[in-house]
N, C-alpha and C positions, 0 to 999 in steps of 0.2 A: 370685287377683289382686284388688287393691283399685282401685276406679275413683273418679275425681272427676266428679261430675255437674254440668253447667252448664245452667241454664235461662235463656235469653236473650230479652229483650224484642225487639220488632220495630221499631216506628215510633220514629225518633229514635236508636235504638241500632244497628240493622243498616242501615236505609235511611231516607231521606226520600222520600216519593212525590210531592212537589210539590203537595200538596193534593188528590190524586186521591181519597183516602178521604172527605174532607169533601164534595167535589163530588158523589160518588156517593151518599152518605148524604142530602144535601140534596134531590137529585132523587127518591130513593125516598120520603122523608118527604112531599114535596109531592104525589106521585102518590097515596099511600095516604090521606093525611089532607086533601088539598086545602087545605093551610095551608103558608105559606112559612116553615117552621121552619128554624133554622140550628143545625147541630151545634156551632158555635163557642160558642153560649150555654152549653153544658154543660162548657166548658173540658176538652176531651177528653183532653189529655195524661195518660197513666198510667191512664186509666179503661178499663173493658171495654166492648165494643160494647153488651151488654144494659143496662149502667148508663147509657151515653150516651143510648140510646133512651128509657129511663125518664125521665131528666132533661129531655130535650127535650120529651117529652110533657107532663110536669108544667108546664114553662114556658109552652108554647103552648096546651095543651088543658086544663090543670088536673086531669089524671088520668093514671094509668099506662096503658100499652098493654095490650090484651088479647092472649092467646096467638095468636089468629088474626091480629091486626094485626102482631105481631112477625114471624110467619112471612112475611107479605106484604112487610113492609119489608125483611127480610133477603134474600128471593129477588130483589127488585128491586135492592137494594144490590149484591149480587154480580154481577148482570147488568151494571149500570152501571160497577161497579168495573173489570171487565176492560177496557172501552173507555177509561176514564179513566187507568188505569195505562199502557196502551199509548200513549196520546197525550200523557202528561205530559212536558213539556220540561224540568222541573226535578227529575226523578227522579235521586237520587244514592245511591251506596253510601257509608256512613260510613268515614272514614279507618281503614285497617288491617284492616277486617273480612274482606275476601276472603283476605288472607294468613293471618290468624288462623284462619279456618275451615279453610283448606287444611291448615295445620299441625296443628290439633287432629284433623282427620279421619285423619291418618296416625299418631296416637298412640293406641295401644290402651288407654291408661289413661283416655282421655277419653270421656265419655258426654255427647253434645251434643244438647240439646233446646231447644225454644221454650217460653217462658213469657210469653204475650202475651194481651192483652185482645181481640185480633182474633178473629173467627170463624175456624174452621180453614180453610175454603175461601177466605176473604179473605186470610189469611196466605199461603196457597199462591199466590194470584194475585199478590200484591205481591212475593213472593220469587222467583217464576218468571221475571219479566222479567230480573233480573240473574243468573239461574241459581244462586241460593243455596239454594233449597228442597232440593236434593239433599243438603245437608250435615246435615239434621235428620231423624233417624230416629223421633222422637217429640216430644210436647209437651203442654202444657196450654193451652187456648184459651178465649176468651170464650164460645164455643158449648158449653163444658163446664160453666161456672159463671159467674155474674155478679160474684162477688167474687174479687179477684186471689189472696188466699191459698189459696182453695179450688182454683182452677185450677192453681196451682203444685203443690199436693199431688197432684192428678190427674196432672200431667206427671211428677212424681217417681215416682209408682207405675208409670207406663208405662215409664219408664226402667229401673226395677228389674226389670220383667217381661222385659226383654231380656237380662238377665244369665243366665249359665249356673250350674250348681251349683258351689259353691265360690267364686263371685265375689261381691263386695260393693261398696257405695258407701261410701267412707270420709269423703267430704266433699261438700257441695252448695254451689254458688255461684249466686246469682241476680244477673244482670247487667241493668242498665237505666239509663235516662236521667232518671227522675223520682223524687221522694220516695215516690210510691206503690209503685214497684218495690222500693225499699229497705225500706219498712215491711212489705210483703207477704213479702219474703224473711225478714225478722226474725221474722215471725209463724209461719213454718214451721221456724224454727231453723237457717236457712241463713246462710252468710257472704254478704255483699252487696258488690256492685261498682257504683259509680256512674260513669257516663260522660257527660261534659258536652257531648254532641253534640246535645242537644235544647234545650228551653226553659229548663233549669235550669243554674246555674253550678256550678263546682267547690265554691264555698263553700256553696251550697244543698244539695248532695249530702252534703258533710261534716256540715253541720248536721243532716241527716236521720239521721245515724248510720252511713253506709256504712263498711264495713271498709276498702275500698280505693276511691280516687277518681282518675280520670284525665281530662284535658282531652279526649282521644280515645284510640283504641287503635292509633294509627299505630306506636307502639313496642310492637308486640305481643309481641316477645321479652321485654321487661321485664315485661309483664303475666304471661306464662307463668312467668317466674322467680318472680314474687311469689306465685303460687298453687302453687308447688312442682313445676312441670313443665319446669324448665330442662334 
């Protein structure tokens, strides 16, 4: 049997956390460095957690973080993130996502994973609140690699490892809400899907070269038809 592999971005594509991640990161940075650095200065949309930390350190400290500092920031970030996600009043699931994931989970042709710049544990925290984590059997994460194309390659390899003898992946789709998702998907030879539920418009995602672009995935049946799963 041939499968279609989907690597799906998290923030802005699956959910919006209402700023929970930004608040948790800012708290962790402040504790470790005793500097009031702001994640927003790194324009975090579409970037990986390691890249964001590097950019904030360069902006506020004039240098990159040490491995020890990274470990400290991440540990605190994950601790604060649990509380921030639980308390966030503006947390929301993007249109159509629950129904789409349910439908794909019942289709044996679908191999559904994450392709996100979040740390793996951060992704789990964010997706556990709306009970979406259960739909993802594998993924590539910011904790795997600081560059998005590399983490997508890792996620794809993990998806392939789940296949049985005689099974293969015939096509890969990378789904995201930023041009970074589109360019990373193109870099690994995947087809790309832009969803304008984040900070970028349909025109922005079309200009980035996405193969398919949608305002959102509320019409998930049309999306499934477009990728050959009608």
